[in-house]
C-alpha positions as CSV (number, residue, x, y, z in Angstrom):
1,M,1.3,3.5,-15.9
2,A,-1.8,5.6,-15.2
3,N,-4.0,2.6,-16.2
4,A,-2.2,0.4,-13.7
5,N,-2.7,2.8,-10.9
6,K,-6.4,3.1,-11.8
7,A,-6.7,-0.6,-11.8
8,K,-5.2,-0.7,-8.3
9,A,-7.6,2.0,-7.1
10,D,-10.5,0.0,-8.5
11,E,-9.3,-3.1,-6.8
12,Y,-9.1,-1.3,-3.4
13,R,-12.6,0.2,-3.8
14,S,-14.0,-3.3,-4.3
15,L,-12.7,-4.5,-0.9
16,D,-14.9,-4.3,2.2
17,N,-13.7,-2.3,5.2
18,E,-12.4,-5.3,7.1
19,A,-10.4,-6.6,4.1
20,L,-9.1,-3.1,3.5
21,N,-7.9,-2.8,7.1
22,E,-6.2,-6.2,6.9
23,K,-4.5,-5.2,3.6
24,I,-3.2,-2.0,5.1
25,A,-1.8,-3.9,8.1
26,D,-0.2,-6.5,5.9
27,E,1.4,-3.9,3.5
28,E,2.7,-1.8,6.4
29,M,4.3,-4.9,8.0
30,R,5.9,-5.8,4.6
31,L,7.2,-2.3,4.2
32,K,8.7,-2.3,7.7
33,K,10.4,-5.7,7.0
34,I,11.8,-4.4,3.7
35,K,13.1,-1.2,5.2
36,F,14.8,-3.1,8.0
37,S,16.2,-5.6,5.5
38,H,17.5,-2.7,3.4
39,A,19.2,-1.1,6.4
40,V,21.0,-4.3,7.3
41,N,21.8,-5.5,3.8
42,P,21.0,-3.2,0.9
43,I,18.3,-4.7,-1.4
44,E,18.8,-5.0,-5.1
45,N,16.1,-2.6,-6.0
46,P,15.6,0.2,-3.5
47,L,12.9,1.8,-5.6
48,A,10.7,-1.1,-4.5
49,I,10.5,0.7,-1.1
50,K,9.1,3.8,-2.9
51,G,6.4,1.7,-4.6
52,M,5.4,0.0,-1.4
53,R,5.1,3.3,0.4
54,R,2.9,4.6,-2.4
55,Q,0.7,1.5,-2.2
56,V,0.2,1.9,1.5
57,A,-0.7,5.6,0.8
58,R,-3.3,4.5,-1.8
59,L,-4.9,2.1,0.7
60,K,-5.0,4.7,3.4
61,T,-6.5,7.2,1.0
62,E,-9.3,4.8,0.2
63,Q,-9.8,4.2,3.9
64,R,-10.0,7.9,4.6
65,K,-12.5,8.5,1.7
66,R,-14.8,5.9,3.3
67,A,-14.5,7.5,6.7
68,L,-15.5,10.8,5.2
69,G,-18.3,9.2,3.2
70,L,-16.9,10.3,-0.2
């Protein structure tokens, strides 16, 4: 599990700023759609929402690191 998260972090580091911003916007939109869908009609795997939220957080963390110059 830790290796999968490290692989995702490495993938995010390889993106340029524009691609990172696009990926954040896409994932946030997907998360909103899934949340709305879940409110109307419960989805089969509600833990998917948790994973998507964490993915958005990882992306935003990388964006913030770049803004701080770390």
